[in-house]
N, C-alpha and C positions, 0 to 999 in steps of 0.2 A: 683966431684959434680959440683964445680965451673966452670970447664973446659967445663964440658957439656953445661952448662947454657950459657957460652960465646959462644960456637959453635952454641947452637940454635939460639941465638939472631943474629949471624953473617949471619948463613944461612937464617933466615927470611929476614933479611935486604937486603941480595943478591938476594933473591928471588923477593922482591917488586922492587929493582933497576933494575932487568931483565925485569919484567912485564912492568915498566915504560918506558925502554928503547925500549922494543919491540913495545910498543903501540903508544908512543910520539916521540920518537927520528925520526922515518922515517918522521913524519910531520915537525918537527923542522928542521930537514936537509932540506927538500924540500922547506920549507920557506927561510931558510938561502941561499939556493943556487940562489934562485930567487930574492933576494934582499929584502926580507920582514923580517923585524926584529920582530920575536916572541921569547920569551924566553920560555924555557922547562917548568918553573914554571907557567907561564900564561897558557899553554896548559893543564896543569893539573888541574888549577884552574877553566878552562872552563867545565871541566867535573864533577867537584864538583857543579857547579851552574847549571847542567842540560843542558849545552850547547853543542851541536856536535862540536868539535873542528875541525874535518875534514872540514866541511862546511865553517866555519870561516877561516881556512887558504886557502881552495880554492878560496873564494871571496876575500880574501885579496890579495892574488897572482894576480887574475884577476884585481883588481884595481890598484896595483903597476905597473904590465905589460902595463896599458893602460894610465899610467902617473897620476894617481888619488891617490897621496901618500897623500892627506889631510884627506882621509876617515879612519878613524882610525878603529883599531880593537874593541875598546870599542863601538862605535857607532853601528858596525856590531852586537856585543854582545846584546845591547840594543834593537836593531830591532827584534833579535831572540827572546829574552825573552818575546817581547811584542806581539809575534805570527804573526809576518811579514815574507814575503818570502825574505831572504836575497839574494839569488841567483838572483832573477828576479829584485829586486831593483839594484843590482850591474850590472846585464846585461843592465837594462834600461840607468843607469848613463854612463856606457860607451859607449853606442851607441850615446847617446845624446852630449856627448863630442866629439866623432868623427865627428859628424854630425853639431857641432857648435851650438847646441840648450842650452840655458840657462837652466841648471837644476843642482841643488845642492843635497847633500844626505838627507838633511832634508826635503825638498819638495817631493823628491821621496819616502821618508820613510814615511812621512804622506800621500801620496796618497795610498800606498800600505796598510796602516792601516786603511784607509778609505773603503777598500773593492773594490778599482777600480785597475784594473790591469795596473799598471804603465809601463810595458814593452810593451804592446800592444798600450798604449796611445803614448809612444814615437815611436814605429813604424808607427803609425799612423800620426804622427807629421812630420815624415821624408818621409812617402809614403801616400800622401793625398787620402782619399776614396770618391768614388762617391755614393751619396745617391739619390734615385729618390722622386720626389715632384709630385703628392701624393704618399705616400708609397703603393705600390701594396698589401703589405701583410696585411695593416690595415683594409681592407675591406670597405674604404670610399668612392669609386670611382676611376676610371682611369685617371681622369683629373681634373684640376683646373680651373673652370669655372668662368669666369668675363664677364661683360656687359660693352660694350663701351657706349658714350654718344649718338650716334645714334640708340641705343636700339638693337644692333645687339650682339649676345652672342659668345664669343670665347672659345675654350677649349684647354687647354695649359698642356703639360707634360714638366717637368723641371729637368735637371741633376745638382745637387748641389755638387760641390767639397768642400770638408772640411778636415779640418786637425785639431788636438788636440790643444787646447789652455791650455798648462799646467799650466798657472797661475791661471786659473779659474776651473781647474780639480775638485777641491775638493769644492763642493758646486754651482757648475755651473749647468746650465740647460743641459738637455740630448738631444739626437738626435731629439726625437719626437718633442721637443720645437722648434728646428730649423726648421723642415718640416713645422710645423704649422705656424710659423712666415713668412717663404718664401710664403706659400700660401696665407696668408693675402695679403702679399706684392704685389703678382702677380694680386689678384681681384682689389686691389686699383689702381695699375698702368695701368691695362685695363681700369678701369673706368675713368682714366683721359685722355684718347684717345678720341679725337673729333670724330673720325669714325674708326670702325675696320679695315679698309683698311690701316691705319697708321701703326697699329700693324702688319698686314701681310706684308706690305712692308719694314719694319725694325722692327723685333722682338727684337732688341736690344734696343728699346726705353722700352720694358718692363724690361730687365735685368739691364739696368743702373739704372733707377728708383729704382729698388730693391736693388741694391747693395749699393745706396746712403743712405739707410734707417739704416744702422749698425744693422742688424737684429741679428748679433752674439753677441751682448753685454751681458755679464753676462751668457755667455753659456760655455760649456767646449769643444766648438769648434770654429774655424776660418773659415768663408767662403772664400775660394779661387776664386771660380767662379761660376757663374749661366749661364748654357747653355738651350736654348730651345730645347727640343729633339722634339717637335712636338707641331704644332699650327693648329687649325682646326676651321671653322665657324659652330656655332649651330644656335640655334632657334632665330627667330626675337621676342626678348622678349619685345621690345617697342610695336610692332604692337599687340602681343597677350595682352599686357595690355591694349591698346586703345580698342580692341575688347570686352574683359572682361569689361571695363568700360562703354562702349556703351550698351553692354547687360545689365549691373546692371542699367544704366540710363532708358534703355527701361522698364525694370521691375517696376522701381519707378513711369514712367509716365503711365504705365497701373495701378498700384495701385491706382495712384492719380485720373485717370480718373474714375475707379471703385468706387473710393469713391465719386467723385462728381455725377456719376450717381445714386448712391444710395442716396444721399442728395437729389438729383432732385426729385426721386421717392417718398422719404419721404415727401417733400414739396408740390408735387401734391396731396398725400393721404390728407395732412393736409386740402389744399384748398378746396377738394372735401368734407371733413367733415366740414369745415366752410360753405360752400354752402348750404351743406343739413340743418344746423343749421339755417342759414338765412331764407331758405325757410319756415322751420318750424314757424319760428317767424312771417314771413309774413302771414301765413295760420292763426295762432293764432289771428293776428290783424284784418285779414278779418272776421273771426268768429265774433268779437267783436263790428262790425260795425251796424248790425241790431239792437242789444241791444242798442246801442248808439243812434241810430235814434229814437226808440222808447221812450227812456228816453227823447230825446229832444223835441218829439211832447207832451209828458206829461207835461213838466214842461214849455212849450211855448216858447222854445228858437228857434224854427223853425216856423216862421209867413209867409204866402204868398207863401208858397212852390209850391201849386197847380198853382197859377197865374204864377209864374215864369216857370214852366214847360209848360204852356199853350204857354206862350210866346216864349219859345224856340222851341215849336213845329211848331208854326206859322212861326217863322223865318227859320226853316228848309224846309218849302213846298215852300218857295218863290224860 
């Protein structure tokens, strides 16, 4: 009975060892042959922690072969447990190292955990991308319009070459912000031109002014260059404004003249009414004269009036 129990235990241990060897020995051997020091026990513990040992071994081998010995398997395991993409972070770190871009594991892991594609960001840093300003897919118009100091409108389309700013990738403004800032800079640069002819003669006047503003600060991108793709003359905004102002002044003058005419008509009607009132007063006064004369005769205030009338009549006959 004891012999049977011992045999059973030995058989069980042998089976477990065979399973372990069949599952982990090939990974351990692969790591060992490539210079990656990973113990067989660490591989077993990875499985117990719900970590895919094959992925960690593969990424660790990639890092060691690329000369990134400082990236430990513990850091990779932590990234895996945090829900990050260990393979893309490792690939991004290798590309950055080969391209001479300053990027460490902690920064790359933070970018990955923030939801950004760190591998695409590194590739964009190595191979800059060209974006159009304005963005034709945004539906805000095909050109950036600005007005020079002489009132002539210029319509501009710009190619902006950008690469990733890895230091500002987490928390930095996105591509839409860069496009908006470049558009604002173009409008301002055109407005500083004394004449639209200056911008047509040397479009670099616009790009130099825009580049000098540091529009890529606190964004996830670094502006490499700004190039004028197309520039054309638009409307004479200054003349249109003058025409609109003249039309407004004319309407104001008409309204003022109409106001004065209405006031004159009202004043005329007031004078007519006042004249009628005065005429009525005169008529009333004339009507009171006979009664006043009669009263004067009765009271004796009018004496010798007949003699005075005779004298006046005689004088008139001479």
